[in-house]
C-alpha positions as a Markdown table, in Angstrom:
| # | Residue | x | y | z |
|---|---|---|---|---|
| 1 | Met | 0.0 | 0.0 | 0.0 |
| 2 | Arg | 2.6 | 2.6 | -1.1 |
| 3 | Asp | 1.7 | 6.2 | -1.9 |
| 4 | Ile | -1.6 | 6.0 | 0.0 |
| 5 | Thr | -2.9 | 8.4 | 2.7 |
| 6 | Ile | -6.1 | 7.9 | 4.6 |
| 7 | Phe | -7.7 | 10.7 | 6.6 |
| 8 | Ser | -10.8 | 10.7 | 8.8 |
| 9 | Gly | -13.3 | 13.4 | 9.5 |
| 10 | Ser | -14.8 | 13.6 | 13.0 |
| 11 | Ala | -18.0 | 11.6 | 12.1 |
| 12 | His | -16.7 | 8.1 | 12.6 |
| 13 | Arg | -13.0 | 7.9 | 13.5 |
| 14 | Glu | -13.4 | 4.3 | 14.9 |
| 15 | Leu | -14.5 | 3.0 | 11.5 |
| 16 | Ala | -11.6 | 4.8 | 9.8 |
| 17 | Ala | -9.1 | 3.3 | 12.2 |
| 18 | Ala | -10.6 | -0.2 | 11.6 |
| 19 | Ile | -10.2 | 0.3 | 7.9 |
| 20 | Cys | -6.6 | 1.3 | 8.3 |
| 21 | His | -6.0 | -1.7 | 10.6 |
| 22 | His | -7.1 | -4.1 | 7.9 |
| 23 | Leu | -5.0 | -2.3 | 5.3 |
| 24 | Glu | -2.0 | -2.1 | 7.7 |
| 25 | Val | -1.5 | 1.6 | 7.0 |
| 26 | Pro | -1.5 | 4.4 | 9.6 |
| 27 | Leu | -4.5 | 6.8 | 9.9 |
| 28 | Ala | -3.1 | 10.2 | 8.9 |
| 29 | Pro | -3.7 | 13.0 | 11.4 |
| 30 | Ser | -5.9 | 16.0 | 10.7 |
| 31 | Arg | -7.1 | 19.0 | 12.8 |
| 32 | Val | -10.4 | 20.8 | 12.8 |
| 33 | Thr | -10.6 | 24.3 | 14.3 |
| 34 | Arg | -13.8 | 26.2 | 15.1 |
| 35 | Phe | -13.4 | 30.0 | 15.0 |
| 36 | Ala | -15.3 | 32.4 | 17.2 |
| 37 | Asn | -17.8 | 33.1 | 14.3 |
| 38 | Asp | -18.6 | 29.3 | 14.2 |
| 39 | Cys | -16.7 | 28.7 | 11.0 |
| 40 | Leu | -14.6 | 25.6 | 10.6 |
| 41 | Glu | -11.1 | 25.3 | 9.4 |
| 42 | Val | -9.5 | 21.9 | 8.5 |
| 43 | Gln | -5.8 | 21.2 | 8.3 |
| 44 | Leu | -4.4 | 17.9 | 7.0 |
| 45 | Leu | -1.3 | 17.0 | 8.9 |
| 46 | Ala | 0.3 | 14.5 | 6.5 |
| 47 | Asn | 1.8 | 14.8 | 3.1 |
| 48 | Cys | -0.7 | 14.5 | 0.2 |
| 49 | Arg | 1.5 | 15.5 | -2.8 |
| 50 | Glu | 1.0 | 13.1 | -5.7 |
| 51 | Arg | -0.5 | 10.5 | -3.3 |
| 52 | Asp | -3.7 | 8.5 | -3.5 |
| 53 | Val | -5.8 | 10.2 | -0.7 |
| 54 | Phe | -8.9 | 8.6 | 0.9 |
| 55 | Ile | -11.1 | 10.6 | 3.3 |
| 56 | Val | -13.5 | 8.6 | 5.5 |
| 57 | Gln | -16.6 | 10.5 | 6.5 |
| 58 | Pro | -20.2 | 9.1 | 6.7 |
| 59 | Leu | -22.9 | 11.8 | 6.7 |
| 60 | Val | -24.4 | 11.3 | 10.1 |
| 61 | Pro | -26.0 | 13.8 | 12.5 |
| 62 | Pro | -25.1 | 16.6 | 12.7 |
| 63 | Val | -25.2 | 16.0 | 8.9 |
| 64 | Gln | -24.6 | 19.6 | 7.8 |
| 65 | Glu | -21.6 | 20.0 | 10.1 |
| 66 | His | -20.0 | 16.8 | 8.8 |
| 67 | Leu | -20.8 | 17.7 | 5.2 |
| 68 | Val | -19.0 | 21.0 | 5.5 |
| 69 | Glu | -16.1 | 19.4 | 7.2 |
| 70 | Leu | -15.8 | 16.8 | 4.4 |
| 71 | Met | -15.8 | 19.5 | 1.7 |
| 72 | Leu | -13.1 | 21.4 | 3.6 |
| 73 | Met | -11.0 | 18.3 | 3.8 |
| 74 | Leu | -11.5 | 17.7 | 0.0 |
| 75 | Asp | -10.5 | 21.2 | -0.8 |
| 76 | Ala | -7.4 | 20.9 | 1.5 |
| 77 | Ala | -6.3 | 17.7 | -0.2 |
| 78 | Arg | -6.8 | 19.1 | -3.7 |
| 79 | Gly | -4.8 | 22.2 | -2.6 |
| 80 | Ala | -2.0 | 20.0 | -1.3 |
| 81 | Ser | -1.6 | 18.4 | -4.8 |
| 82 | Ala | -3.1 | 15.0 | -4.1 |
| 83 | Ala | -3.0 | 12.7 | -7.2 |
| 84 | Arg | -6.5 | 11.4 | -6.6 |
| 85 | Ile | -9.0 | 12.0 | -3.8 |
| 86 | Thr | -11.6 | 9.3 | -2.9 |
| 87 | Val | -14.5 | 10.0 | -0.5 |
| 88 | Val | -15.2 | 6.9 | 1.6 |
| 89 | Met | -18.8 | 7.7 | 2.6 |
| 90 | Pro | -20.4 | 4.6 | 4.1 |
| 91 | His | -23.7 | 6.5 | 4.7 |
| 92 | Phe | -24.9 | 9.2 | 2.3 |
| 93 | Ala | -27.7 | 10.8 | 4.3 |
| 94 | Tyr | -29.0 | 12.9 | 1.4 |
| 95 | Ala | -29.7 | 9.8 | -0.7 |
| 96 | Arg | -33.3 | 10.0 | 0.6 |
| 97 | Ser | -33.8 | 13.3 | -1.3 |
| 98 | Asp | -33.7 | 11.6 | -4.7 |
| 99 | Lys | -36.8 | 13.0 | -6.5 |
| 100 | Lys | -39.0 | 16.0 | -6.7 |
| 101 | Asn | -42.2 | 14.9 | -5.0 |
| 102 | Ala | -43.6 | 18.3 | -4.3 |
| 103 | Pro | -43.4 | 21.8 | -5.9 |
| 104 | Arg | -40.4 | 24.0 | -5.4 |
| 105 | Ile | -38.2 | 21.6 | -3.5 |
| 106 | Ser | -34.5 | 20.8 | -4.1 |
| 107 | Ile | -33.3 | 17.3 | -5.1 |
| 108 | Gly | -30.7 | 17.3 | -2.3 |
| 109 | Ala | -28.9 | 14.1 | -3.3 |
| 110 | Arg | -27.9 | 15.6 | -6.7 |
| 111 | Leu | -27.0 | 18.9 | -5.2 |
| 112 | Val | -24.7 | 17.4 | -2.6 |
| 113 | Ala | -23.1 | 15.1 | -5.2 |
| 114 | Asp | -22.3 | 18.2 | -7.2 |
| 115 | Leu | -20.9 | 20.0 | -4.2 |
| 116 | Leu | -18.6 | 17.0 | -3.3 |
| 117 | Gln | -17.2 | 17.0 | -6.9 |
| 118 | Thr | -16.7 | 20.7 | -6.9 |
| 119 | Ala | -14.9 | 20.5 | -3.6 |
| 120 | Gly | -12.4 | 18.0 | -5.1 |
| 121 | Ala | -13.7 | 14.5 | -5.0 |
| 122 | Asp | -12.4 | 12.3 | -7.9 |
| 123 | Arg | -14.2 | 9.1 | -6.7 |
| 124 | Val | -16.8 | 8.0 | -4.2 |
| 125 | Leu | -17.0 | 4.8 | -2.2 |
| 126 | Thr | -20.3 | 4.3 | -0.5 |
| 127 | Met | -22.6 | 1.6 | 0.9 |
| 128 | Thr | -26.3 | 0.8 | 0.5 |
| 129 | Leu | -27.7 | 3.9 | -1.0 |
| 130 | His | -31.4 | 4.5 | -0.2 |
| 131 | Ser | -32.2 | 4.7 | -3.9 |
| 132 | Pro | -30.1 | 3.1 | -6.7 |
| 133 | Gln | -30.6 | 6.0 | -9.0 |
| 134 | Val | -28.6 | 8.3 | -6.6 |
| 135 | His | -25.6 | 6.5 | -8.0 |
| 136 | Gly | -26.2 | 8.4 | -11.3 |
| 137 | Phe | -26.3 | 11.8 | -9.6 |
| 138 | Phe | -22.5 | 11.8 | -9.3 |
| 139 | Gly | -20.3 | 13.0 | -12.1 |
| 140 | Val | -17.4 | 11.0 | -10.8 |
| 141 | Pro | -17.0 | 7.2 | -10.5 |
| 142 | Val | -19.0 | 5.6 | -7.7 |
| 143 | Asp | -18.3 | 2.2 | -6.1 |
| 144 | His | -21.6 | 1.2 | -4.4 |
| 145 | Leu | -21.1 | -1.6 | -1.9 |
| 146 | His | -23.7 | -3.5 | 0.1 |
| 147 | Ala | -23.6 | -5.3 | 3.5 |
| 148 | Leu | -25.7 | -8.3 | 2.5 |
| 149 | His | -22.9 | -10.8 | 2.7 |
| 150 | Glu | -21.9 | -9.6 | 6.2 |
| 151 | Leu | -25.5 | -9.7 | 7.5 |
| 152 | Ala | -26.1 | -13.1 | 5.9 |
| 153 | Glu | -23.0 | -14.5 | 7.5 |
| 154 | His | -24.4 | -13.5 | 10.9 |
| 155 | Phe | -27.8 | -15.1 | 10.3 |
| 156 | Arg | -26.3 | -18.3 | 9.1 |
| 157 | Lys | -25.2 | -18.9 | 12.7 |
| 158 | Val | -28.8 | -19.0 | 14.1 |
| 159 | Asp | -31.7 | -21.4 | 13.5 |
| 160 | Ile | -33.7 | -19.9 | 10.6 |
| 161 | Gly | -35.0 | -23.1 | 9.0 |
| 162 | Asn | -38.5 | -21.8 | 9.3 |
| 163 | Gly | -37.4 | -18.3 | 8.3 |
| 164 | Ile | -38.6 | -15.8 | 5.8 |
| 165 | Val | -37.2 | -12.4 | 4.8 |
| 166 | Val | -39.6 | -9.5 | 4.8 |
| 167 | Ser | -39.0 | -6.2 | 3.1 |
| 168 | Pro | -40.8 | -3.3 | 4.9 |
| 169 | Asp | -41.7 | -1.8 | 1.5 |
| 170 | Leu | -41.8 | -2.7 | -2.2 |
| 171 | Gly | -38.9 | -0.4 | -3.0 |
| 172 | Asn | -36.5 | -2.5 | -0.9 |
| 173 | Ala | -38.0 | -5.8 | -2.2 |
| 174 | Lys | -35.1 | -6.4 | -4.7 |
| 175 | Glu | -32.4 | -6.2 | -2.0 |
| 176 | Ala | -34.6 | -8.4 | 0.3 |
| 177 | Ser | -34.8 | -11.0 | -2.5 |
| 178 | Arg | -31.0 | -11.0 | -2.9 |
| 179 | Phe | -30.6 | -11.3 | 0.9 |
| 180 | Ala | -33.1 | -14.2 | 0.9 |
| 181 | Arg | -31.2 | -16.0 | -1.8 |
| 182 | Leu | -28.0 | -15.8 | 0.2 |
| 183 | Leu | -29.8 | -17.5 | 3.1 |
| 184 | Gly | -31.9 | -19.9 | 1.0 |
| 185 | Leu | -35.2 | -18.4 | 2.3 |
| 186 | Pro | -38.4 | -17.2 | 0.8 |
| 187 | Val | -39.2 | -13.5 | 0.7 |
| 188 | Ala | -42.2 | -11.3 | 1.4 |
| 189 | Ala | -42.9 | -7.6 | 1.2 |
| 190 | Ala | -45.1 | -5.0 | 2.9 |
| 191 | Ala | -47.3 | -2.6 | 1.0 |
| 192 | Lys | -46.3 | 0.8 | 2.6 |
| 193 | Glu | -47.6 | 4.3 | 2.1 |
| 194 | Arg | -45.7 | 7.2 | 3.7 |
| 195 | Leu | -47.9 | 10.0 | 4.9 |
| 196 | Ala | -45.2 | 12.1 | 6.6 |
| 197 | Asp | -41.6 | 11.8 | 7.7 |
| 198 | Asp | -42.7 | 10.1 | 10.9 |
| 199 | Lys | -46.0 | 8.5 | 9.8 |
| 200 | Val | -46.4 | 5.4 | 7.6 |
| 201 | Val | -49.3 | 3.0 | 7.0 |
| 202 | Ile | -48.8 | -0.6 | 6.0 |
| 203 | Ser | -52.0 | -2.0 | 4.5 |
| 204 | Ser | -50.9 | -5.6 | 3.9 |
| 205 | Ile | -48.0 | -8.1 | 3.7 |
| 206 | Ile | -47.5 | -9.8 | 0.3 |
| 207 | Gly | -46.5 | -13.3 | 1.2 |
| 208 | Asp | -47.2 | -16.0 | 3.7 |
| 209 | Val | -45.5 | -15.2 | 7.0 |
| 210 | Arg | -47.9 | -16.9 | 9.5 |
| 211 | Gly | -46.0 | -19.0 | 12.1 |
| 212 | Arg | -42.6 | -18.2 | 10.6 |
| 213 | Asp | -39.4 | -16.8 | 11.9 |
| 214 | Val | -39.2 | -13.4 | 10.3 |
| 215 | Ile | -36.1 | -11.4 | 9.3 |
| 216 | Val | -37.0 | -7.9 | 8.5 |
| 217 | Leu | -34.4 | -6.3 | 6.2 |
| 218 | Asp | -34.3 | -2.5 | 5.7 |
| 219 | Asp | -31.5 | -0.3 | 4.3 |
| 220 | Glu | -31.8 | 2.3 | 7.1 |
| 221 | Ile | -33.6 | 2.8 | 10.4 |
| 222 | Ala | -33.9 | 6.3 | 11.7 |
| 223 | Arg | -37.0 | 7.0 | 13.8 |
| 224 | Gly | -38.2 | 3.4 | 13.3 |
| 225 | Ser | -41.7 | 4.4 | 12.3 |
| 226 | Thr | -41.8 | 1.9 | 9.4 |
| 227 | Ile | -40.4 | -1.0 | 11.5 |
| 228 | Leu | -42.8 | -0.4 | 14.4 |
| 229 | Glu | -45.8 | -0.3 | 11.9 |
| 230 | Leu | -44.6 | -3.5 | 10.3 |
| 231 | Leu | -44.2 | -5.2 | 13.7 |
| 232 | Asp | -47.9 | -4.5 | 14.4 |
| 233 | Arg | -48.9 | -6.1 | 11.1 |
| 234 | Leu | -46.6 | -9.1 | 11.7 |
| 235 | Ala | -48.2 | -9.6 | 15.2 |
| 236 | Glu | -51.6 | -9.9 | 13.5 |
| 237 | Gln | -50.1 | -12.7 | 11.4 |
| 238 | Asp | -49.0 | -14.7 | 14.5 |
| 239 | Val | -45.4 | -15.0 | 13.4 |
| 240 | Ala | -43.1 | -17.1 | 15.6 |
| 241 | Ser | -40.3 | -14.5 | 16.0 |
| 242 | Val | -38.9 | -11.4 | 14.5 |
| 243 | Arg | -35.3 | -10.3 | 13.9 |
| 244 | Val | -34.6 | -6.8 | 12.5 |
| 245 | Ala | -31.7 | -6.2 | 10.3 |
| 246 | Thr | -30.4 | -3.0 | 8.7 |
| 247 | Thr | -27.3 | -1.6 | 7.2 |
| 248 | His | -27.5 | 1.9 | 8.6 |
| 249 | Gly | -28.6 | 1.9 | 12.2 |
| 250 | Leu | -29.2 | 5.6 | 12.9 |
| 251 | Phe | -31.8 | 5.0 | 15.6 |
| 252 | Thr | -32.9 | 8.6 | 16.2 |
| 253 | Asp | -35.5 | 9.6 | 18.8 |
| 254 | Asn | -35.0 | 6.5 | 20.9 |
| 255 | Ala | -35.9 | 4.2 | 18.1 |
| 256 | Leu | -33.5 | 1.5 | 19.3 |
| 257 | Glu | -35.2 | 1.4 | 22.7 |
| 258 | Arg | -38.7 | 1.5 | 21.2 |
| 259 | Ile | -38.0 | -1.4 | 18.8 |
| 260 | Gly | -36.0 | -3.4 | 21.4 |
| 261 | Ser | -38.8 | -3.1 | 24.0 |
| 262 | Arg | -41.1 | -5.1 | 21.7 |
| 263 | Pro | -41.4 | -8.7 | 23.2 |
| 264 | Asp | -41.8 | -10.2 | 19.7 |
| 265 | Val | -38.4 | -8.8 | 18.6 |
| 266 | Thr | -35.6 | -11.4 | 19.3 |
| 267 | Glu | -32.7 | -9.4 | 17.9 |
| 268 | Ile | -31.7 | -6.2 | 16.2 |
| 269 | Val | -28.7 | -6.4 | 13.8 |
| 270 | Cys | -27.0 | -3.4 | 12.1 |
| 271 | Thr | -23.6 | -2.6 | 10.7 |
| 272 | Asn | -21.1 | 0.1 | 11.9 |
| 273 | Thr | -21.4 | 2.3 | 8.8 |
| 274 | Val | -22.6 | 4.9 | 11.3 |
| 275 | Pro | -21.9 | 5.3 | 15.0 |
| 276 | Val | -24.8 | 3.6 | 16.8 |
| 277 | Pro | -26.2 | 5.7 | 19.7 |
| 278 | Gly | -27.0 | 3.7 | 22.8 |
| 279 | Ala | -25.4 | 0.5 | 21.5 |
| 280 | Asp | -24.0 | -0.3 | 24.9 |
| 281 | Arg | -27.4 | -0.1 | 26.5 |
| 282 | Ala | -29.3 | -2.3 | 24.0 |
| 283 | Pro | -29.1 | -6.0 | 25.0 |
| 284 | Lys | -30.8 | -7.1 | 21.8 |
| 285 | Leu | -28.5 | -5.2 | 19.5 |
| 286 | Thr | -25.7 | -6.8 | 17.5 |
| 287 | Val | -23.3 | -4.5 | 15.5 |
| 288 | Ile | -21.4 | -6.1 | 12.6 |
| 289 | Ser | -18.3 | -4.4 | 11.3 |
| 290 | Val | -18.0 | -3.5 | 7.6 |
| 291 | Ala | -14.4 | -2.3 | 8.0 |
| 292 | Arg | -13.1 | -5.3 | 6.1 |
| 293 | Pro | -15.2 | -5.0 | 2.9 |
| 294 | Leu | -14.6 | -1.2 | 2.9 |
| 295 | Ala | -10.8 | -1.8 | 3.3 |
| 296 | Glu | -10.8 | -4.4 | 0.5 |
| 297 | Ala | -12.6 | -1.9 | -1.7 |
| 298 | Val | -10.0 | 0.8 | -0.9 |
| 299 | Arg | -7.2 | -1.6 | -1.6 |
| 300 | Arg | -8.7 | -2.6 | -5.0 |
| 301 | Ile | -9.3 | 1.1 | -5.9 |
| 302 | His | -5.8 | 2.0 | -5.0 |
| 303 | Asn | -4.3 | -0.9 | -7.0 |
| 304 | Gly | -6.6 | -0.5 | -10.0 |
| 305 | Glu | -8.3 | -3.8 | -9.5 |
| 306 | Ser | -11.9 | -4.8 | -10.0 |
| 307 | Val | -14.3 | -3.9 | -7.2 |
| 308 | Ser | -17.3 | -5.8 | -8.7 |
| 309 | Val | -16.1 | -9.1 | -7.3 |
| 310 | Leu | -17.2 | -7.9 | -3.9 |
| 311 | Phe | -20.8 | -8.1 | -5.2 |
| 312 | Asp | -20.6 | -11.8 | -6.1 |
| 313 | Glu | -23.4 | -13.7 | -4.5 |
| 314 | His | -21.4 | -16.9 | -4.6 |
């Protein structure tokens, strides 16, 4: 791993350190200063000249703070004559803003993609975008990973012979089907209608879940409104047990506590793409590291090797 430098923003230094550990390279130091007028200044404290620079920064709350910090780091690396700058952004929060569903609103995902490119990003490495079309909003190459292999490896260790994978909405049904194939299980999906950011209605579940051990797969859990609504519908179907799995465990507004307090929920599984609030106080929670696949993707990008092999279902 010659001529590579990896920096971390303040959003998730633990993940950046774990990625560096797998690559056997040091995490380069940086410094963030806040002035009296609340403006930020970023200084990269390692050589970037003609080097392959990677900046690890998921967009997690406070999202705007971390976004500005990331853009300042990109600008600093470009000004320091980096040969190539790759943003390692395991969670892209603005991916939810992917369409114009009301008059006079901004498509935030496209705007932020443009801002990152303008700031100096030459490439983006991300994981489990909320909508696949967000990939096309970037004008630079994007390597879009998923955590299905890591989640499936965990569930192979438990008894799921009577299991079924359930997607909380039809939009996530394709990913749920891929996950179900990895586990050799059938798949079902919920018919969901979102009325507001914190209000959803699930009218029915497409598929036979009665008496089965359910694994609910979602790409992201924030407030948990969808999951809690789905749990109510599953309870009406007399399922045997429920396990909840997600890539991005944001768990805002005490969502982790509210989901974990349900007696029908056996386990909650998420990855460490984002720091998980209250993880040490949630006995039902299991956090799976995605540092290894992210590190392997970084290694392959740096060496000019194919990243697509990481998607192989076999």
